[in-house]
Rosetta silent file (secondary structure, phi, psi, omega in degrees, C-alpha in Angstrom):
SEQUENCE: MNINNSNGISSKDIQQYMMNESLGKGKDVKEDKSAVIPQEKVDISNKAREIQQINSAMSEIPDVRDEKVSSIKAQIENGTYNVSGEELANKMVGEAFLDIFA
SCORE:     score description
SCORE:     0.000 S_00000001
   1 L     0.000  134.198 -172.262  -41.181   -5.501   -5.416 S_00000001
   2 L  -127.973  118.057  175.417  -42.595   -1.946   -5.016 S_00000001
   3 L  -109.674  116.889 -174.197  -43.045   -0.536   -1.515 S_00000001
   4 L   -97.637  -41.263 -172.872  -45.120    2.567   -1.450 S_00000001
   5 L   -96.144   93.382  178.913  -45.885    3.234    2.214 S_00000001
   6 L  -107.181   10.313 -179.397  -42.648    3.869    4.080 S_00000001
   7 L    49.418   35.007  171.712  -44.086    6.280    6.591 S_00000001
   8 L    68.207   23.288  174.416  -41.461    8.874    5.538 S_00000001
   9 L  -103.126  123.946  172.518  -38.487    6.717    6.639 S_00000001
  10 L   -86.918  161.719 -179.877  -35.641    6.628    4.108 S_00000001
  11 H   -68.078  -23.286  173.667  -33.285    3.772    3.700 S_00000001
  12 H   -59.243  -51.575 -179.974  -30.502    6.160    4.831 S_00000001
  13 H   -56.795  -47.365 -175.376  -32.430    6.544    8.134 S_00000001
  14 H   -66.641  -49.294  176.769  -32.711    2.744    8.533 S_00000001
  15 H   -59.987  -37.133  172.399  -29.084    2.268    7.840 S_00000001
  16 H   -61.487  -41.361 -175.828  -28.140    4.914   10.394 S_00000001
  17 H   -74.526  -35.166  178.667  -30.379    3.331   13.023 S_00000001
  18 H   -66.757  -38.831  175.537  -28.930   -0.118   12.359 S_00000001
  19 H   -61.482  -43.645 -177.189  -25.459    1.189   12.631 S_00000001
  20 H   -65.534  -43.357 -177.904  -26.262    2.959   15.889 S_00000001
  21 H   -68.116  -37.010  177.338  -27.886   -0.277   17.327 S_00000001
  22 H   -66.327  -35.016  175.859  -24.891   -2.421   16.278 S_00000001
  23 H   -73.867  -14.903 -173.250  -22.543    0.083   18.041 S_00000001
  24 L    81.438   17.593  178.364  -24.800    0.084   21.107 S_00000001
  25 L   -93.010  140.716  179.903  -25.801    3.643   20.671 S_00000001
  26 L  -102.606   -6.288  177.484  -29.296    4.759   21.221 S_00000001
  27 L  -112.795  165.109 -178.810  -28.880    8.151   19.604 S_00000001
  28 L   -74.212  142.077 -172.809  -28.213    9.385   16.090 S_00000001
  29 L   -68.766  -21.299  174.906  -24.660    9.650   15.132 S_00000001
  30 L   -65.424  -28.555  178.502  -25.289   13.276   13.946 S_00000001
  31 L   -72.017  -25.914 -173.289  -26.001   14.203   17.473 S_00000001
  32 L  -101.721   45.317 -178.837  -22.700   12.899   18.622 S_00000001
  33 L   -78.873  -17.617  175.523  -20.351   15.154   16.805 S_00000001
  34 L   -64.322  -25.599 -174.971  -18.826   16.324   20.036 S_00000001
  35 L   -59.277  136.944  176.532  -17.098   12.804   20.413 S_00000001
  36 L   -91.092  126.942  179.992  -13.433   13.006   20.095 S_00000001
  37 L   -81.986  128.319  179.485  -11.791   10.618   17.676 S_00000001
  38 L   -65.237  139.088  176.929   -8.647    9.179   19.157 S_00000001
  39 L   -90.279  140.703  172.065   -5.498   10.103   17.153 S_00000001
  40 L   -79.665  145.479 -178.536   -2.996    7.462   16.373 S_00000001
  41 L  -134.749  135.082  178.952    0.467    7.953   17.599 S_00000001
  42 L  -121.302  125.160  174.495    3.658    6.079   16.637 S_00000001
  43 L  -104.607  127.030 -177.137    6.789    6.320   18.804 S_00000001
  44 L  -107.755  132.034 -176.734    9.991    5.354   16.967 S_00000001
  45 L   -77.365  168.718 -177.388   12.953    4.236   19.053 S_00000001
  46 H   -62.004  -37.524 -176.015   16.340    5.730   18.755 S_00000001
  47 H   -61.225  -48.044  179.048   17.591    2.641   17.010 S_00000001
  48 H   -66.601  -30.112  179.762   14.867    2.896   14.287 S_00000001
  49 H   -74.865  -38.918  171.813   15.629    6.623   13.776 S_00000001
  50 H   -52.585  -48.626  178.954   19.291    5.661   13.292 S_00000001
  51 H   -61.177  -37.805 -179.201   18.274    3.023   10.714 S_00000001
  52 H   -64.655  -43.169 -176.279   16.055    5.642    9.021 S_00000001
  53 H   -71.028  -36.631  174.500   18.970    8.023    8.781 S_00000001
  54 H   -64.581  -44.381  173.234   21.349    5.356    7.497 S_00000001
  55 H   -59.646  -40.610 -178.600   18.796    4.297    4.860 S_00000001
  56 H   -65.892  -42.177  174.519   18.297    7.818    3.697 S_00000001
  57 H   -56.851  -48.706 -179.129   22.151    8.265    3.520 S_00000001
  58 H   -61.198  -36.169 -175.863   22.481    4.983    1.534 S_00000001
  59 H   -69.286  -24.916  175.967   19.770    5.998   -0.906 S_00000001
  60 H   -84.190   -7.705  174.985   21.852    9.107   -1.820 S_00000001
  61 L   -85.758  127.837 -174.455   24.925    7.104   -2.666 S_00000001
  62 L   -70.724  149.279  172.889   24.812    6.211   -6.384 S_00000001
  63 L   -62.585  -35.748 -174.938   24.849    2.378   -7.279 S_00000001
  64 L  -122.115  131.384 -177.933   27.445    2.866   -9.911 S_00000001
  65 L   -88.892   94.004 -177.281   30.522    5.070   -9.442 S_00000001
  66 H   -55.772  -42.347  175.958   30.520    6.738  -12.907 S_00000001
  67 H   -54.011  -44.646 -173.472   34.026    8.326  -12.443 S_00000001
  68 H   -78.050  -34.081  177.362   35.593    5.102  -11.705 S_00000001
  69 H   -63.637  -48.524 -172.416   33.734    3.282  -14.526 S_00000001
  70 H   -69.654  -32.677  177.561   34.696    6.021  -17.135 S_00000001
  71 H   -67.321  -43.355 -176.355   38.388    5.885  -15.811 S_00000001
  72 H   -76.743  -29.097  174.834   38.703    2.167  -16.256 S_00000001
  73 H   -66.814  -40.330  174.529   36.934    2.270  -19.681 S_00000001
  74 H   -58.127  -46.000 -176.997   39.553    4.944  -20.739 S_00000001
  75 H   -67.571  -34.689  179.148   42.380    2.698  -19.533 S_00000001
  76 H   -66.594  -44.978  179.202   41.047   -0.308  -21.360 S_00000001
  77 H   -63.143  -29.738  175.298   40.722    1.689  -24.562 S_00000001
  78 H   -91.396   -3.411  177.159   44.247    3.004  -24.256 S_00000001
  79 L    73.287   24.260  177.773   45.588   -0.451  -23.364 S_00000001
  80 L  -105.520   -0.135  178.823   46.970    0.697  -20.037 S_00000001
  81 L   -69.604  112.256  178.671   44.494   -1.215  -17.881 S_00000001
  82 L  -135.067  133.926  179.647   46.407   -3.788  -15.816 S_00000001
  83 L  -115.948  127.697  172.129   45.049   -5.776  -12.783 S_00000001
  84 L   -66.293  129.609  170.662   47.488   -7.461  -10.335 S_00000001
  85 H   -57.750  -36.014 -175.657   46.610  -11.173   -9.955 S_00000001
  86 H   -71.361  -41.754  179.154   47.513  -10.903   -6.271 S_00000001
  87 H   -61.576  -44.895  179.466   45.028   -7.949   -5.866 S_00000001
  88 H   -62.949  -39.190  179.058   42.359   -9.877   -7.631 S_00000001
  89 H   -64.377  -42.295 -177.006   42.915  -12.979   -5.534 S_00000001
  90 H   -68.442  -40.403 -178.975   42.790  -10.981   -2.270 S_00000001
  91 H   -61.777  -44.199  179.777   39.566   -9.290   -3.332 S_00000001
  92 H   -60.801  -46.523  179.478   37.913  -12.598   -4.243 S_00000001
  93 H   -64.279  -37.794  178.022   38.967  -14.240   -1.031 S_00000001
  94 H   -70.370  -36.038  174.371   37.751  -11.175    1.032 S_00000001
  95 H   -65.575  -40.801  176.844   34.369  -11.220   -0.744 S_00000001
  96 H   -59.391  -42.657 -179.452   34.090  -14.967    0.050 S_00000001
  97 H   -63.031  -43.662  175.799   34.737  -14.352    3.686 S_00000001
  98 H   -60.794  -43.190  177.947   32.108  -11.544    3.769 S_00000001
  99 H   -65.215  -36.574 -178.296   29.608  -13.924    2.157 S_00000001
 100 H   -71.190  -51.887 -174.314   30.296  -16.711    4.650 S_00000001
 101 H   -83.874   -1.118 -175.912   30.187  -14.572    7.791 S_00000001
 102 L   -83.950    0.000    0.000   27.343  -12.144    6.785 S_00000001
């Protein structure tokens, strides 16, 4: 379909008019540049700030303690690594309690 007689009105003008009508404005948006756009504001509670600080501190702690791992590897290679059965049992029971009550 070919429309030749548009009376000098572009599709952009029509879209602008339709948008203004849907917003309930009778004037062109270009004329309303003085309107202030409200800025969004977020207030964070003190508790949230504490949580953010803790999270950032936790992210700086390495997941693997390389010094401890290399020390244990060296002990294993030298044959000097020895774990007390009592220590192991205490750690296992302690971890189980943490899992239950967490």
